N, C-alpha and C positions, 0 to 999 in steps of 0.2 A: 504494500500500500504506500502511496505517495500523496501527501496532503496537497490539495489544490491551492491552499493559501489565499492570496488575494483574488484568485479566479473563482472562488466558491460563491455561488448565488445566495445560499442561505447558510451562513457560517455557523459552526457549532459554538462560536463565541457569543451568539445571540440566541436568547430564548431558553437558556439553561441557568439553573442555580447550582453552581459548582461547589460541592462539599470537599473540604480538605481536612487532613489529619491535624492533630494537636502539634506535632513536630513541624509540619509545614506552616501552620499558622504562626508559630513563634519565630520560625526562620524568616518568613516574609515580614513579620512585624519589625524585626531588627535589621532588615536588609539595607545595605548602603547602596542607594541608587539615585539617579538624577531627580531633582525636585518635582518635575511634572509626574514622573512615575511614582514617586513616593506619595504625592498627594492623591493620585488615583488609587493606590494600594490602601491608603488610610481610609478612604471613602468606601472601599469595597469590602475590607475585612470585617466580618460580623460573626461574633461567637454565637453558636446555636444554643438556645436554652436547653440545658441538660445534655449537651453534646457529648457523644462518646469519643474515645480517643481516636477512632478511625473516621469519625465524622464530626469533628470538634467545631469547625467554623465553616462559613460560606463566603465565597466571592460574590457579594451581592451586586446585581446588575443595576444599571441606571434606569431612569423612568421609562425608557424605550425597550427595556429588556435586554440591552446590550452590555457585554462586559465593559467595565470602565477602562480596561487596558487594551481594548480592541481598537486599533488605529483605523483611520479612514481608508487606508490602502489594503485593509483586510488582514494585516499582520499584527503580531502581539507586541505592544510597547515594552512589556517586561522582558520578553525574550530578546528583543532588539537591543535593549540597554544592558542586560546582565547575562545573557546567554541562556541556552536551553536548560541547563542543569538546575537553574533556580525555579523552574516551573513546578507547580504541583503535579503529582503523578497523573491525575486525570487529564490535565491539559497536555502533558508530555506524550501520553500514550494513546489517547483517543484518536480513532475509533477502535483501536485494539483493546481487548478486554482479557487480560490474563485471569485464569480461574485455577484454584487449587482445591476445590471441594472434594474431589475423589482422586483425580490425577491432574498433573499440570497440563493445561490447555490454553490456547489463545485463538480468538477469532475476532472478526471486525463487525461493527454494528451496521444494520440496514438503515439506520437513521442518518447515515452520512452519504451525501450524494456522490462523493467520489468512489465509495465502495460499490454503490449500485451501478455506476457507470462502468466500473471494471467488471462486475458480475455480468452485465448484459452484453459486454463486448465478447464474451466467451460463452459458447453454447455447451461446453463440456460439463458433465456432472461434477459436483464438488466431492472432494475426498479429504480425509485427514492424512497428514504427513508428519513425520518426525523431523524437526529441525531444531538446532540450538537457538534459544531465545533467552535474553537476559533482561530482567526488569528490576529496577530498584524500587521496591514497594515497602511502604511503612504502614503501621497499624496492624490490628489483628487479622490474620488470614487463616482459614482452616487448613490444617495439615492434611496432605494427601492420605487417603484411606487405602493403604496397601492391601488389606485383606479383601476388600470389595472391588478393588481395581479391575480384576479380570472380568467380572460380571458387568461392571460399569462400561468398560470399553466395548464389550460384545453387544450390549443393549444399544449403545450410541451408534455403533456401526450398523446394526439392524434397522434402527429408525431412519438413519440417513439413507440407507439403501432403499427403504420402503417409500420414503417421500419422493425418491427419484426413479421409481419404477415406471418407466415410460410406456410399458405395455398396458397400463391402466390409466384412466382419467384421474384427476386429482381427488375427486370425491371418493372413488373406490380405494385409492391409496390411504385416505384418511380413515375409512372404515376398516381397512386391513390393519392399520396401526392401532386403532381402538381395540380390535380383537387381540392383537399381539400383547398390548399393554394389560388387557384384562387377564390374559394367561400369566403374565409376569408379576402382577400386583402382589399376590400372596408370597411367592418366594422372595421377591425384593424386600417386602416388609419384614420377612424373617431373616433377611441377609443370608439366604441360603444359596451360595454361589453355584454349587453343582446343579441345584434345581433350576436356577435361572438359565444356565447354559443348556440344560436339557430342554427347557421350554423353547429356547431360541433355535434348537435343532429342528423344530417343526415350522419355523418362520418362513423359510424359502418356499415350502410347499403351500402354505396358507396364502402367501403373497401372490404366488403364481396363479392361484385360483380365486383371486379377490372378487367379491361379489359387487356388482354395480349398485350404486346408490339409487334409492327410489326417487320419485319426483319431489321437488322442493315443496314445502308446505307453507301456506300463507302465515301460519303462526310463527315459524322460524324467521321468515322474512320480516315480519312486523317487529319481532324481537331484535333482529339485526339492525333495522332502521332506528329503533329506539336507543340501542346501545351506541350507535354512531352519533346520534344527535346529542346524547348525554356527554360523550367524549368531546364533541365539538364545543359544548358549553363550558368545558373545563380547560381545553387547550386551544389557545388563540390561533395557532397555525392550522388547526383542523377546521375551525369554525366556518370559513367560507365554503368548504367542501361538503358540509353536513347539513346546511340550512334546509329545513323543510322536508327532510327525509321521512320523518314519522308520518307526516300528512300524505306523502306519496305512497308509501309502502306499508303503512300500519293499519289501514282500514280494510276490513274484509267485506267485500261486496258480493254481488251475484257470482256464483261459481267459486265460492271461497274454498271449496274442498278439492278443486281440481286445477288443471293447468290453465283453464280459462279465466282464472282469477285476474282481475285487472292489474293488480300490483305485480303479479308474476309475469303477466304479459308485458308490462312496462319494463321490468327488469330484463326480460329476454331481448327487447328492442334495444335497450341500453348496451347490453352485452354485444349485440351485433354491431352497433356503432363503434364500440371500443375495439372490437376485432378488426373492423374495417380500417381503423387508424393504426392499430398496432397488432399485426397478425401474429407476432411472437408472444402475445400475452400469456398463453398457457405455459410456455417455457419460462417466462419471467416469473410467474407464480411459483413454479417449481424451484427456481434459483433463489428467490426471496425466502421461501420457507425452509429450504435446505440450509441456507446460511443462517437463518433465524434459529434453527435447531442447533447448529454448531455454536452460535453466540451465547445462547441462553443455557446450555447444558441440558436441553430437553432429552428425556422426559423428567429429569431430576431437577425440576425448576426450584423446588424448595424441599429441604429435608422434611420428611413426614407427610408431604402432599401425596395423596393416592395417585397412582399412575394414570388411571382412567380420567381423573379430573384434569390431568395434563393433556390428555387426548382431546377432551372437550374444549379446553382453552385454545388448543391449536386449531381445531375445526372452526371455532368461533372466529378466530383471527383471519383464517382463510376466507370465510364467508363474508366478514365485514369488508375485507379489501376488495373482493369481487363486487359487492354491492356498491361500495364507494366509487370504484373505478367506472362501473357501468353507468351509474347515475350522472357522474360528471362528464363522461363522454357524450351521453345523450343531451346534456345541457350545453355542449359546446365549450366547456371550460378547459379541455385538454387540447393544446395545439403544439405538436412536436414532441420529440423525445424528452427534452428538458422538463416540460410540464408534467409528463408522466413520472419522471424520476422525482420531481419535487413532491408530487402527491404521495408517492410511496415513502419517501423519506419522512415527511410530516406524519404519516400514519404510524411508522415504526418508532417515532419519538414517543408517541402515546403508548405503544405496545411494549417497547423494550426498556423505557426509563421510568415507568410507573409500576404500581402494584396491579398490573393489568389482570392477572388471573384472579386475584381476590376481588377486584372490582367487578369483573364479569360474573363471578358467583353471586355476589350481593345483588347486582342489578337484575340478574335473571330471576332470582327469588322474588324480587319486588315486582317484576313484570307479570309473572305467571306462577301460580302455586304448584303447577305440575312439575314433574321431573324433566330434566334436560340431559341429553347425551350428545356425543359426537355425531350420532346418526341423524339428529335433527338438523344440524348445520352443514354436514358434509355435502348434501346436494346443492347447496348454494355456492359451493366453491368453484364450480366449473363454468367457464365462459362458453 
């Protein structure tokens, strides 16, 4: 990965509240630097109430949401004056994200437009490779879990292969992953490595005979529209793309139980418009969510979270992005590759840098008292 620097349309220096460690805070507080940089630092450094050692303070942005050290030419005033080594780790390494939860891993965020441009320039499936990487990280980091590492690696390989199984549409891949994670949930919860590996032995056969998803249901589309509109109300970068989605897709009219539902018909028309502009959209969706799996540690999103809940969250994210893209293509908001990349990057800011999975679970319970599964949202993932 190479940062676009001043060529970035929507810099990561804008729109984020950057958390820094206690060590980084006091280092920056005492840093000898030119007066304009010192003034900007003093205005930006803000101790978080009850801050932990690994998230002790924030680089608080200005009233426009821009980092106070972000120069007009797109570059960092702090790095320009004092060098890269003084930067907090999140500024120095983003969009790279080193993880140590189970084994040492590193991937890049979909929220970065440069990452997406590199992804889409290659149609090759993503894979994990072993390379030497060195990160100077501070604060508490989980130690690698050597006992569970063989199972972790095998599960991660299986889900990455599953989401990139081009013999199946994306909806069927999501259903196959849901079935796989259902089989793995109990042995993973017991940390039974032999049982995990045995269950994975059935995965290739199950994936090869993946069942097609049924037709999309208006109930799931209405829920997806409501989720998108809620996220748009919370995240300013998404707001222009989500306005009015609940009104368009959330009302069940005549034919609400079948494919003639007006909302489903409108979604299909939007998908055709999107595909006419971007014929490679199905491949882009695969690349986006394969990279998302690598970046987030899926399906081990949080220790203790049931694996099938992770499958639901992934299916919801796929459905939301398809609905969002189709709606905006139909409205004529997407013009050229840059516009599509911007939409995707803004979407993944909300998915990868918030408690997306927890928010989805809470919001779905509030929308509908019924149970939700990956099977409800998987049919919405296909263009």
